[in-house]
C-alpha distance (Angstrom), angle and dihedral (degrees) to the residues before:
residue distance angle dihedral
M1 . . .
L2 3.81 . .
R3 3.85 90.6 .
S4 3.78 91.2 51.5
W5 3.76 91.1 48.9
L6 3.85 91.6 50.4
L7 3.81 90.5 48.7
L8 3.77 90.2 51.7
L9 3.75 91.7 47.4
Y10 3.86 91.1 49.7
A11 3.81 91.4 48.2
T12 3.77 90.8 47.4
L13 3.80 94.6 50.3
T14 3.77 89.8 45.6
C15 3.76 93.4 52.6
I16 3.79 92.3 46.1
L17 3.78 98.8 45.0
T18 3.78 96.9 41.4
S19 3.75 99.4 41.3
D20 3.72 123.6 108.7
A21 3.75 88.1 -119.2
S22 3.75 97.7 70.2
P23 3.85 120.0 -172.2
V24 3.73 117.1 -84.2
T25 3.79 116.3 -112.9
S26 3.81 130.1 -148.2
S27 3.80 89.6 -104.4
T28 3.80 85.2 79.4
Y29 3.74 87.9 66.4
P30 3.81 107.9 42.7
I31 3.77 119.9 -161.1
L32 3.79 101.3 -122.2
S33 3.83 109.8 173.6
K34 3.76 120.4 47.1
G35 3.77 90.0 -174.5
N36 3.83 91.6 58.5
V37 3.78 101.0 41.4
G38 3.82 98.6 44.0
N39 3.81 107.8 177.8
C40 3.83 96.5 -8.8
T41 3.74 92.4 114.7
D42 3.81 94.3 46.7
L43 3.78 102.8 86.7
R44 3.82 91.1 -173.3
Q45 3.80 85.9 74.2
N46 3.79 123.3 77.8
L47 3.80 112.4 -83.3
T48 3.78 110.6 -112.7
Q49 3.82 134.4 -161.0
T50 3.86 91.1 -127.0
C51 3.79 90.8 63.4
W52 3.87 91.0 61.1
E53 3.82 92.8 78.2
E54 3.78 95.3 35.1
L55 3.81 91.2 54.0
G56 3.80 90.5 50.6
M57 3.80 91.2 -122.6
A58 3.84 95.8 161.4
T59 3.82 91.1 56.0
F60 3.79 92.1 40.6
L61 3.83 94.6 54.4
T62 3.81 94.2 42.9
D63 3.87 91.6 49.8
W64 3.82 91.9 45.3
W65 3.71 91.5 52.9
Q66 3.76 96.1 46.1
T67 3.77 89.1 50.6
N68 3.82 97.0 45.9
Q69 3.80 104.2 28.2
A70 3.79 94.2 99.6
A71 3.75 94.3 49.0
C72 3.86 92.2 46.6
S73 3.77 91.9 49.4
G74 3.77 91.9 47.0
A75 3.73 89.4 54.6
N76 3.80 90.2 46.0
T77 3.77 93.5 -126.3
S78 3.76 129.2 139.2
F79 3.76 123.6 -114.8
V80 3.79 94.7 -100.4
S81 3.81 96.0 45.8
C82 3.78 91.4 44.8
Y83 3.77 93.2 50.4
Q84 3.75 95.0 46.4
Q85 3.82 92.4 48.6
S86 3.82 90.6 48.4
V87 3.78 91.6 61.8
G88 3.81 95.4 41.1
V89 3.76 102.9 -94.8
E90 3.78 110.8 138.8
E91 3.81 140.0 -173.2
Q92 3.84 94.0 21.7
Q93 3.81 122.6 146.1
C94 3.81 101.3 -174.6
D95 3.78 93.6 149.6
S96 3.86 94.8 64.1
T97 3.79 132.6 65.0
G98 3.70 121.2 -117.8
P99 3.85 137.5 100.2
N100 3.75 116.6 -73.1
M101 3.83 92.5 4.4
C102 3.79 92.7 123.3
D103 3.81 120.4 32.0
Y104 3.84 123.9 -144.0
P105 3.80 108.1 -108.1
E106 3.82 97.7 -126.5
N107 3.80 97.7 162.5
F108 3.75 117.4 57.3
T109 3.83 95.8 172.0
G110 3.76 109.8 139.1
Y111 3.79 96.0 20.2
T112 3.76 127.6 109.1
P113 3.79 116.4 -121.7
Q114 3.81 89.9 -105.3
Q115 3.75 92.5 51.2
A116 3.84 91.9 47.4
Y117 3.76 93.4 50.5
T118 3.82 91.4 48.4
L119 3.79 92.7 48.9
Y120 3.80 91.5 47.6
T121 3.82 91.9 49.4
I122 3.75 91.3 50.7
F123 3.80 89.6 54.5
A124 3.84 94.6 42.3
I125 3.82 93.3 52.8
W126 3.78 89.3 49.5
Q127 3.76 92.6 47.5
W128 3.80 91.5 49.5
F129 3.79 93.7 55.5
E130 3.77 92.6 38.5
S131 3.81 93.9 54.2
I132 3.83 90.5 52.7
Y133 3.77 89.8 47.1
E134 3.84 90.5 52.5
A135 3.80 93.3 41.0
I136 3.82 88.4 59.8
E137 3.86 89.7 45.8
N138 3.76 91.5 51.6
A139 3.76 97.3 46.2
D140 3.81 108.0 104.8
L141 3.81 105.9 -124.9
S142 3.78 96.8 164.2
A143 3.79 128.8 119.8
S144 3.83 89.4 -113.0
G145 3.87 91.8 49.7
P146 3.83 127.8 76.9
V147 3.81 93.2 -75.1
G148 3.75 93.9 56.1
K149 3.85 91.6 42.8
I150 3.79 91.1 52.0
V151 3.75 92.7 53.7
K152 3.86 90.9 46.2
T153 3.84 91.6 47.9
I154 3.82 97.0 50.1
N155 3.75 92.9 33.3
P156 3.80 98.7 -160.9
E157 3.76 113.9 -125.5
V158 3.74 96.7 -141.4
Q159 3.82 133.0 45.1
Q160 3.70 93.3 -120.6
E161 3.84 119.4 -179.9
Q162 3.83 114.4 -124.8
S163 3.82 128.2 -161.3
L164 3.82 112.0 -144.3
G165 3.76 99.4 -170.5
D166 3.79 96.9 82.5
F167 3.77 93.3 48.9
L168 3.78 94.5 51.0
Q169 3.73 90.1 46.5
A170 3.75 89.3 56.4
L171 3.82 89.2 55.6
T172 3.77 89.9 62.4
A173 3.77 86.3 84.6
F174 3.76 91.7 90.3
A175 3.82 99.8 177.8
P176 3.82 95.4 79.3
L177 3.86 88.6 55.2
L178 3.76 92.3 67.2
T179 3.77 116.4 92.1
L180 3.78 103.9 -155.3
P181 3.78 136.8 143.7
A182 3.81 110.9 -78.5
E183 3.77 98.4 -99.9
L184 3.82 94.3 44.1
G185 3.77 88.6 46.7
K186 3.80 90.3 57.5
V187 3.82 90.6 51.3
V188 3.80 93.7 48.9
T189 3.80 92.4 45.1
S190 3.75 90.4 51.5
V191 3.75 91.4 46.2
T192 3.81 95.6 52.2
E193 3.73 95.5 41.2
T194 3.82 90.5 52.7
A195 3.76 92.7 45.9
M196 3.77 95.3 49.8
R197 3.77 94.4 44.7
Q198 3.81 91.4 52.0
S199 3.80 91.9 49.7
P200 3.88 104.9 58.8
G201 3.77 92.5 172.2
L202 3.72 92.7 59.1
L203 3.77 99.0 75.4
K204 3.80 89.8 49.7
Q205 3.74 88.9 57.1
L206 3.79 92.7 46.9
N207 3.82 92.2 52.1
P208 3.83 112.2 13.9
T209 3.74 117.4 -175.9
G210 3.78 114.0 -89.5
T211 3.76 100.5 18.2
L212 3.78 106.3 83.6
D213 3.83 106.1 14.9
S214 3.78 91.8 64.1
E215 3.79 92.7 65.1
V216 3.79 107.0 96.9
V217 3.77 121.8 163.7
Q218 3.75 141.2 173.5
I219 3.77 110.8 -93.8
S220 3.76 91.5 -125.3
N221 3.84 90.1 58.3
I222 3.76 96.4 39.5
Y223 3.77 93.1 125.5
D224 3.83 89.9 61.0
G225 3.73 90.1 51.3
L226 3.80 93.2 48.4
S227 3.86 92.2 48.9
T228 3.77 88.6 53.2
I229 3.77 97.6 44.1
K230 3.76 97.2 45.9
T231 3.82 89.1 72.0
T232 3.79 89.6 57.7
Y233 3.81 91.4 45.3
Q234 3.76 92.2 49.8
Q235 3.75 89.3 52.7
N236 3.76 89.0 53.5
I237 3.76 90.0 54.0
S238 3.81 89.1 50.4
N239 3.84 89.7 51.5
A240 3.80 91.9 48.8
L241 3.87 90.6 51.2
A242 3.77 91.6 49.1
L243 3.83 90.2 50.0
V244 3.77 92.6 52.2
Q245 3.77 97.9 43.6
Q246 3.80 101.5 38.0
D247 3.75 100.4 43.6
F248 3.77 114.5 63.9
T249 3.79 96.8 -151.6
S250 3.79 91.9 53.0
F251 3.88 90.5 46.0
N252 3.79 92.1 48.9
L253 3.82 91.8 49.5
F254 3.76 94.3 44.3
A255 3.88 93.7 46.7
A256 3.78 94.7 43.3
N257 3.81 116.5 136.5
G258 3.74 91.5 13.7
S259 3.77 90.4 -70.5
F260 3.77 95.5 172.8
I261 3.73 101.1 40.2
A262 3.77 86.3 101.3
P263 3.79 138.9 102.7
R264 3.78 112.6 -49.4
A265 3.78 113.2 -104.4
S266 3.78 119.8 -104.3
L267 3.79 113.0 -125.2
E268 3.76 91.2 -163.0
A269 3.79 91.8 51.0
E270 3.71 93.8 47.4
T271 3.79 93.4 48.7
T272 3.75 90.5 49.6
N273 3.79 94.7 48.8
L274 3.77 96.5 41.4
T275 3.77 88.3 52.0
K276 3.77 90.2 46.6
A277 3.82 91.6 54.4
L278 3.76 91.3 44.3
E279 3.82 92.9 51.6
T280 3.85 92.4 47.6
Y281 3.74 88.4 52.5
I282 3.88 91.9 50.6
V283 3.80 89.9 47.3
S284 3.85 90.0 51.0
S285 3.77 92.9 46.8
C286 3.81 93.6 48.5
L287 3.78 93.4 49.2
T288 3.77 92.0 51.1
A289 3.83 89.9 47.8
S290 3.86 86.9 52.9
N291 3.86 92.2 54.8
I292 3.79 91.0 -111.1
I293 3.86 122.2 149.3
I294 3.77 132.9 -166.9
T295 3.83 113.6 -120.4
L296 3.75 120.8 -153.9
A297 3.80 129.8 -160.2
R298 3.80 111.9 -173.0
E299 3.81 121.1 -148.9
T300 3.80 89.4 12.0
N301 3.75 129.3 128.2
P302 3.80 111.0 -174.4
Q303 3.80 93.0 -160.5
E304 3.82 91.7 56.4
L305 3.79 90.8 45.8
A306 3.85 90.2 53.4
S307 3.77 91.9 55.8
N308 3.82 109.8 29.2
G309 3.77 97.1 75.1
S310 3.80 94.2 -122.5
M311 3.77 98.9 117.4
T312 3.77 124.1 112.8
T313 3.79 92.2 -135.9
T314 3.80 124.0 33.7
D315 3.78 111.4 -113.8
L316 3.82 91.9 10.8
I317 3.82 86.6 131.2
Q318 3.81 116.6 36.0
C319 3.74 108.6 -169.8
G320 3.77 118.3 139.0
S321 3.82 98.3 166.0
Y322 3.78 142.2 -22.4
D323 3.79 118.4 -103.2
Q324 3.77 127.4 -134.6
Y325 3.82 90.6 -77.0
G326 3.83 94.1 51.3
V327 3.84 91.4 -106.4
C328 3.78 125.6 139.1
S329 3.81 118.6 170.5
A330 3.84 108.5 -50.7
W331 3.83 95.1 -12.4
W332 3.79 143.0 79.7
Y333 3.85 110.7 -154.5
D334 3.81 126.4 -149.9
P335 3.79 107.6 -158.1
D336 3.84 92.0 -170.8
T337 3.80 92.8 64.5
N338 3.87 97.3 21.6
A339 3.77 90.0 -126.3
A340 3.79 131.8 136.6
F341 3.80 123.2 -145.6
G342 3.77 129.5 -166.1
L343 3.79 142.2 172.7
S344 3.71 119.7 -117.9
S345 3.81 131.9 -177.1
L346 3.83 117.9 -132.2
R347 3.83 87.8 -153.2
N348 3.78 100.8 47.1
M349 3.84 115.6 15.4
E350 3.86 92.1 -174.7
I351 3.80 92.4 73.4
N352 3.80 113.6 110.5
Y353 3.83 108.0 -152.6
Y354 3.82 96.4 -159.9
D355 3.79 93.2 114.5
L356 3.82 92.4 48.4
M357 3.78 93.5 49.7
E358 3.82 90.0 48.5
T359 3.79 89.7 52.1
L360 3.73 94.9 47.1
F361 3.84 93.7 47.6
S362 3.79 99.2 38.5
N363 3.77 91.8 52.7
G364 3.75 90.5 50.2
W365 3.81 92.8 -121.9
T366 3.80 90.5 132.3
T367 3.81 140.1 -23.0
G368 3.75 133.0 -125.6
A369 3.82 89.1 -108.2
D370 3.75 94.6 49.5
L371 3.82 95.5 44.2
F372 3.79 103.5 35.8
L373 3.83 105.0 25.4
G374 3.82 88.7 38.8
A375 3.76 91.8 56.0
K376 3.79 92.0 45.3
A377 3.83 90.7 50.9
C378 3.82 88.0 50.4
A379 3.80 91.4 49.8
D380 3.78 92.6 46.8
Y381 3.78 91.4 50.4
V382 3.85 93.5 49.2
A383 3.81 91.2 46.1
V384 3.81 91.0 56.0
Y385 3.80 101.6 36.1
G386 3.76 103.4 22.6
G387 3.80 128.6 -142.7
A388 3.78 128.9 103.1
N389 3.80 127.5 -42.2
D390 3.80 92.8 -122.8
P391 3.83 116.4 134.8
T392 3.76 106.6 -90.2
L393 3.79 141.5 162.6
D394 3.79 111.2 -115.0
P395 3.80 104.9 -124.3
V396 3.83 93.2 -147.1
T397 3.76 104.5 39.3
L398 3.81 96.9 25.6
V399 3.87 87.9 -136.7
P400 3.74 116.8 144.1
R401 3.79 108.5 -121.3
C402 3.82 133.8 -160.5
I403 3.78 98.8 14.9
S404 3.76 80.8 146.4
N405 3.78 107.9 37.7
V406 3.83 106.8 159.8
Q407 3.80 111.8 150.0
V408 3.85 108.6 -93.4
C409 3.83 117.0 -149.0
V410 3.86 118.7 -170.8
W411 3.81 119.4 -144.1
D412 3.85 107.0 -117.7
Q413 3.80 105.8 -130.6
S414 3.76 90.2 -176.7
C415 3.85 91.7 64.8
A416 3.77 114.5 122.5
P417 3.82 109.3 -110.8
L418 3.77 113.2 -96.2
D419 3.81 93.2 15.5
K420 3.81 100.7 142.3
D421 3.80 92.3 -168.6
C422 3.79 95.4 56.8
A423 3.83 121.1 72.1
F424 3.82 109.0 123.3
T425 3.77 135.3 33.4
G426 3.79 94.7 -126.3
E427 3.82 91.7 -141.5
Y428 3.86 90.1 133.4
G429 3.76 94.4 45.8
W430 3.75 137.2 -64.7
N431 3.80 103.7 -120.6
L432 3.76 94.8 92.3
C433 3.80 101.0 10.7
K434 3.74 98.9 86.3
P435 3.83 128.6 115.6
Q436 3.78 107.3 -76.1
Y437 3.81 125.1 -118.4
G438 3.79 107.9 -78.6
Y439 3.82 93.7 17.3
E440 3.81 110.2 163.0
A441 3.81 93.1 -5.9
D442 3.79 114.2 167.5
D443 3.79 99.8 -119.0
C444 3.74 112.4 104.4
G445 3.79 105.7 63.8
G446 3.78 106.1 61.4
N447 3.76 128.0 -172.1
G448 3.82 91.5 60.2
I449 3.82 93.1 -64.3
P450 3.87 111.1 145.8
S451 3.73 107.7 -108.7
E452 3.82 137.8 174.2
D453 3.82 123.6 -156.1
V454 3.84 111.1 -149.4
P455 3.84 132.6 174.5
A456 3.77 120.6 -76.7
A457 3.87 90.9 -112.6
Y458 3.88 92.8 43.2
L459 3.74 116.1 145.3
G460 3.76 99.4 158.3
P461 3.82 129.1 130.1
L462 3.86 94.6 -75.6
T463 3.79 88.6 72.4
T464 3.80 89.4 74.5
T465 3.78 103.5 18.6
T466 3.81 110.3 146.2
A467 3.80 121.8 -118.6
E468 3.79 90.6 -110.6
E469 3.82 91.4 55.3
G470 3.74 98.3 44.0
G471 3.71 107.0 20.2
S472 3.78 129.8 -91.9
D473 3.79 92.8 -98.2
L474 3.83 96.9 42.5
I475 3.79 112.1 140.8
V476 3.82 118.5 -163.6
C477 3.77 116.9 -164.6
H478 3.80 129.0 -163.9
G479 3.78 97.5 -137.3
N480 3.80 107.2 -99.5
T481 3.83 93.5 25.5
């Protein structure tokens, strides 16, 4: 095998270096203006994206390929391999996934600036795909890992089937997986969005029809399905890498504007954030399978309600302060939007999910922002653009949507007091946003005192109904209180 590879390499180099179409050198693209290029010719400096245009990289690559395409094709080598060999780089496999397949070009001595930028881009593209490949490999999808523990903790009530293809497609938007300082994050996001838009064949390789969508599993065994499907997904990543590196047109589109002359990706950060997205998705799926919805009260701060004397019933809302996760009793509060979110069971509205939220957040399986704000963002998007709330990759923005997609129901503050048929606005759909069983049942006052039983996470109009509207002796109870 090694002897065959060496013979192929020798034949390739011989064809390239002895062909009439000799490799183009940087002298074809003179550096004209020192004032414009700055340090672009000084390879001891950090390579920068701005130098891509100033060095004429697009023209350099196109001319090089036009000159050498016949020789490369005759030697049956891909663009990347052919280019590396033409400048004396041997034994590189930058078009295949696998640790140590493609070495970082640390020493640019003897290379022209155009050659150095091309070699670095070849490596950077490989490293980008490789880091995602390894991030998926390193994510613990086992029953004993976080995914299995989430399923066991929430213990879904129904054996709901779950399609995994849409979720993994959503994870092809790699930019959100990078944990970088804000400014660098903007650069990388712009880089990857540009690269993926300019390479329309790439997404087809990442999620070809018929490979992922066919994987449907029971929610209780989702970790088994994920463990199986990740092999297929990793192969898709390998196929996408091969497409970009082996085909010059794809490489040229993907590398346009110096897209990958940017900070090197962090494998640890990508693994962490991919796992974070995965776990939020599992949490969301299990909650839905347990007939749990997210309730939303806009312009509502439970802590203020607990202390400003406006409540119908004293101690109806007990919320002294928010903990480190933003949780207080049955609610998670978002100070940025002044909105309170809760979890509510459609089967038993008296359940207070404080303990579950604490477990989910303290274990790092999700956050209030990822779970609640993510679900609201999903609901907002579907309300405007239609379609299902399945996890998808937005084809325009390349943003993964609906990683959290639990049904959101908004408390209707315009409901008439004591209207047992009015609880939620229904703006995010009516299927699950109906008054729950036992809503406003007269069973918590006793001794003939008017009383209304509302869900544990209730923050509707009855929390501040005036005496004239509800009666001077009206008692409102949060389920199990």
